[in-house]
C-alpha positions in Angstrom: 112.9 153.9 98.4 111.3 152.3 95.5 114.7 151.8 93.8 116.1 150.3 97.0 113.2 148.0 97.2 113.7 146.8 93.7 117.4 146.1 94.4 116.5 144.1 97.5 114.0 142.0 95.5 116.5 141.4 92.8 119.2 140.3 95.3 116.7 137.9 97.0 115.9 136.2 93.7 119.5 135.8 92.5 120.3 132.7 94.6 117.2 130.9 93.4 118.0 131.6 89.8 121.6 130.5 90.3 120.3 127.2 91.9 118.0 126.6 88.9 120.8 127.3 86.5 123.1 124.9 88.3 120.4 122.2 88.3 119.8 122.7 84.6 123.5 122.4 83.9 123.8 119.3 86.1 120.8 117.5 84.5 122.6 116.4 81.3 125.5 115.1 83.3 123.2 113.1 85.6 121.4 111.7 82.6 124.7 110.7 81.0 125.7 109.1 84.3 122.5 107.0 84.2 122.9 106.3 80.5 120.0 108.7 79.7 117.6 105.8 80.1 114.7 106.2 79.6 114.5 109.4 77.7 111.4 108.6 75.7 108.2 106.5 76.1 108.4 102.7 76.5 106.1 100.0 75.1 104.8 97.0 76.9 103.5 94.2 74.7 100.9 92.0 76.3 100.5 88.9 74.2 96.8 88.4 75.1 93.6 90.3 74.3 92.5 93.1 76.7 90.6 92.3 79.8 92.3 89.1 81.0 94.5 88.6 84.0 97.7 89.4 82.0 96.2 92.7 80.9 95.1 93.6 84.4 98.5 92.9 85.9 100.4 94.6 83.1 98.4 97.8 83.3 98.5 98.0 87.1 102.3 97.4 87.4 103.4 99.6 84.5 101.3 102.5 85.8 103.6 102.6 88.8 106.7 102.0 86.8 105.9 104.8 84.4 105.6 107.3 87.3 109.0 106.3 88.6 110.8 106.2 85.3 109.4 109.6 84.3 108.2 108.3 80.9 104.8 106.8 79.8 104.6 103.1 79.1 102.3 102.4 76.1 100.3 99.1 76.3 100.0 97.1 73.2 97.8 94.0 73.2 98.9 91.5 70.6 97.0 88.3 71.1 97.1 85.1 69.1 98.8 81.7 68.9 98.9 81.2 72.6 100.9 84.3 73.2 103.4 83.6 70.4 102.5 86.5 68.2 103.1 89.2 70.8 106.2 87.5 72.1 107.6 87.5 68.5 107.2 91.3 68.3 109.4 91.7 71.4 111.9 89.0 70.3 112.5 91.0 67.1 112.5 94.5 68.6 115.7 96.6 69.1 117.5 95.5 72.3 117.4 98.9 73.9 115.0 98.4 76.8 112.2 100.4 75.3 110.1 97.4 74.2 109.1 95.1 77.0 107.1 91.9 77.2 104.6 90.7 79.8 105.5 87.0 79.6 104.2 84.1 81.5 104.1 80.3 82.0 101.5 80.0 79.3 102.8 82.4 76.6 106.4 81.5 77.0 107.0 78.2 78.7 104.1 76.0 77.5 103.6 77.7 74.1 107.3 77.2 73.2 107.1 73.5 74.1 103.8 72.6 72.4 103.9 74.7 69.2 105.3 72.9 66.2 107.0 76.1 64.8 108.2 78.9 67.1 109.8 81.8 65.3 112.4 82.5 68.0 114.6 80.7 70.5 112.8 81.3 73.8 116.0 80.6 75.7 117.9 83.4 74.1 115.4 85.8 72.5 114.5 87.5 75.8 116.4 89.1 78.6 114.6 88.3 81.9 114.0 91.4 84.1 111.9 90.0 87.0 108.9 88.2 88.2 105.7 90.1 88.9 103.3 87.6 90.4 102.2 84.1 90.7 98.6 82.9 90.2 98.3 79.7 92.2 96.5 76.9 90.3 94.2 74.7 92.3 93.4 71.1 91.7 89.6 70.6 92.0 87.1 67.8 91.6 83.4 67.5 91.3 81.8 66.7 94.7 80.7 63.3 93.4 84.4 62.2 93.3 85.1 60.3 96.5 88.4 62.1 97.2 89.6 64.9 99.5 93.3 64.5 99.0 95.7 63.7 96.1 96.3 60.2 97.5 92.6 59.5 97.5 92.3 60.9 94.0 95.1 58.5 93.0 93.3 55.5 94.4 90.0 56.5 92.7 91.8 57.1 89.3 93.6 53.8 89.5 90.4 51.9 90.0 88.4 53.9 87.4 87.3 52.0 84.2 87.2 53.7 81.8 89.9 56.2 82.8 89.0 59.4 84.7 89.0 62.5 82.5 90.1 66.1 83.2 89.0 69.3 81.6 91.2 72.1 80.2 90.7 75.5 78.5 92.1 74.0 75.3 94.8 71.9 73.6 98.3 73.2 74.5 97.0 75.3 77.4 98.6 75.4 80.9 95.5 73.5 82.1 96.2 70.8 79.5 99.8 70.5 80.6 98.8 70.6 84.3 96.4 67.7 83.9 99.1 65.7 82.1 101.5 66.5 85.0 99.1 65.3 87.6 98.4 62.1 85.7 102.1 61.4 85.4 102.8 62.2 89.1 99.9 60.0 90.3 101.0 57.3 87.8 97.4 57.0 86.5 95.8 57.2 83.1 93.5 60.2 82.6 91.7 61.3 79.4 92.1 65.0 78.3 88.8 66.8 77.4 89.7 70.2 75.9 87.3 73.2 75.8 87.4 76.6 74.2 88.2 78.6 77.3 88.0 78.3 81.1 84.3 79.2 81.2 83.0 76.2 79.1 85.3 73.8 80.9 84.2 75.1 84.3 80.6 74.7 83.4 80.9 71.0 82.5 83.0 70.2 85.6 80.3 71.9 87.8 77.7 69.9 85.9 79.5 66.7 86.7 80.3 65.8 83.1 84.1 65.9 83.7 85.4 65.1 87.2 88.8 66.9 87.4 89.8 70.5 86.6 93.0 72.4 87.4 93.1 76.1 86.8 94.0 79.5 88.3 92.2 80.0 91.6 90.4 83.3 90.8 87.6 81.9 88.6 87.2 78.7 90.7 87.0 80.3 94.1 83.3 81.3 94.1 82.4 77.7 93.1 84.7 76.3 95.8 83.0 78.5 98.4 79.5 77.4 97.2 80.5 73.7 97.3 80.1 73.2 93.6 83.7 72.2 93.4 86.0 70.5 96.0 89.6 71.7 96.2 92.3 69.0 96.7 95.5 71.0 96.6 97.3 74.1 95.6 99.7 73.2 92.7 102.4 75.6 93.8 105.4 76.1 96.0 103.4 77.6 98.9 99.9 77.9 100.2 97.6 80.5 98.7 96.9 83.6 100.8 93.3 83.4 99.5 92.9 79.8 100.8 95.6 79.3 103.5 93.9 76.2 104.8 94.4 74.2 101.6 97.7 72.2 101.5 100.1 72.3 98.6 100.9 69.3 96.4 104.3 69.1 98.0 102.8 68.8 101.5 100.7 65.9 100.2 103.8 64.0 98.9 103.8 65.2 95.2 106.3 68.0 95.0 106.7 67.4 91.2 103.3 68.8 90.6 103.9 72.5 90.3 101.6 74.4 88.0 101.3 78.0 89.2 100.7 80.6 86.5 103.4 83.2 86.7 103.7 86.7 85.2 106.9 88.4 84.5 108.7 91.3 82.7 111.2 90.6 79.9 113.1 92.6 77.3 114.6 91.6 73.9 117.7 89.4 74.3 120.9 91.5 74.3 119.4 94.5 76.1 122.2 96.2 78.1 122.5 94.9 81.7 122.4 98.4 83.2 119.0 99.0 81.6 117.8 95.6 82.8 119.0 96.4 86.3 117.2 99.8 86.2 113.9 98.2 85.1 114.2 95.4 87.7 114.7 97.9 90.5 111.8 100.0 89.5 109.6 96.9 89.0 110.4 95.8 92.6 109.6 99.2 94.0 106.1 99.1 92.5 105.6 95.5 93.7 106.5 96.6 97.3 103.5 99.0 97.4 100.7 97.7 99.7 98.0 98.9 97.4 99.5 97.1 94.4 99.8 93.9 96.4 96.2 94.2 97.5 94.9 94.8 94.0 96.8 91.9 92.6 95.6 89.6 95.3 92.0 90.6 94.6 92.6 89.6 91.0 93.8 86.1 92.0 97.6 86.8 91.8 100.1 86.9 94.6 103.1 89.3 94.3 106.4 87.4 94.0 109.3 89.7 93.0 112.6 88.3 91.9 115.7 89.0 93.9 117.5 89.8 90.7 117.2 89.4 87.0 119.6 86.5 87.3 117.4 84.8 89.8 114.4 85.1 87.5 116.5 83.8 84.6 117.2 80.7 86.7 113.6 80.2 87.6 112.6 80.6 83.9 115.1 77.9 82.8 113.9 75.6 85.6 110.3 76.1 84.7 111.0 75.0 81.1 113.0 72.0 82.3 110.1 70.9 84.6 107.5 71.1 81.8 109.5 69.7 78.9 109.3 66.0 79.9 105.6 66.4 80.8 104.8 67.8 77.4 106.8 65.1 75.6 105.3 62.2 77.7 101.8 63.5 77.0 102.4 64.0 73.3 101.2 67.5 73.4 101.6 69.2 70.1 99.8 72.1 68.3 100.4 72.2 64.5 
C-alpha cells in the first residue's frame, strides 16, 4: 500500500516535471526569437541633478518599464552644461539599447542651439524611442500689467517706453528662448532679464520688478490661484488639463508660439530598430497606466505618448526647426 502510494505520487508529479523541462528548453529559443534583449540591467542617464521634474518623470516611468522588461534600470544623474554632459555620455555609449537618455526640449533642442560647442551632432547622435510627457508652459504677467490676452499684451508692449522686460531662469534656458519667441511673434521689443533658476525669477515677477514670465505650469500654478500672477495663455498645442479654461496661444491667433517642455526617451544613434521598437512598446504600456498618468499630472506634466519612434523623430526635428530661427534672431549664445 505504501509502495503503491509512492508510485501514484510519482506518476502525478511526472507531467509537471515534463512541463517544466519543456519550458526550460523553450526559454533559450524564445530569447533568441526576441533577440535576447534585454538580458542584463539597463542604464538611464538623466542629464539633470536629482529632485527636478526630469528626475521625477524618469524614475516613475522606468520603474514600470523595468518590471515589464524583467531587468532593472539603473538611474544615473549627470547634470551640467544645460544637460549637455549627460547627453554626451549617451551619445558616446555603445548602440545596443542598454544605455538610455531622458532627453527634453531644454537638454537637447535648446542646448544644442545655444551652446557654442556641442560634442555631438544632436540630429544623428541619438535614436528616438518615444515621447513621455509634455509640461505645458504658461505665459503670465504681473497683475499690474493691463492685459488679459496676448493681443492686449502686444498693445501694451508696443506702447511701452522703455521696452517691457521678461524674466527667465537663465541665459540659454527654455524660458529665455520662450520669451524671445513671444517677442518675435508679437513683433515687439522686450528686454531679457536672466536669473539663476526659476525660484529667483518667480520672486521678482511676483514682486512686480519684471512684468512677464513664461515657465512650466507646475511652479506657477499656486501663484496663479492666489492672484499673484495673471495667466494669459498656454504656450502649447492644446489646453492644459490642470487649467482647461485657459486658451492656447493658437486659439488667440499666435500659433507660432509653442513652448511646451517635453520629456522623451532616446538611445544612442545606430541602436538596432528591433530594440528601439521593444523599448517604445514597453514605454507606451507604462504611459497607459492610469496611476502613472495621475502621478505625472500631479507633477505638472501631461502624458503624451508617441505613436511610433518615427513619429517622435519627426516631432524632434520639427521642434529644432521651430526654435532655430528664434535662437538666431535673438542672438542667444552660451560660450
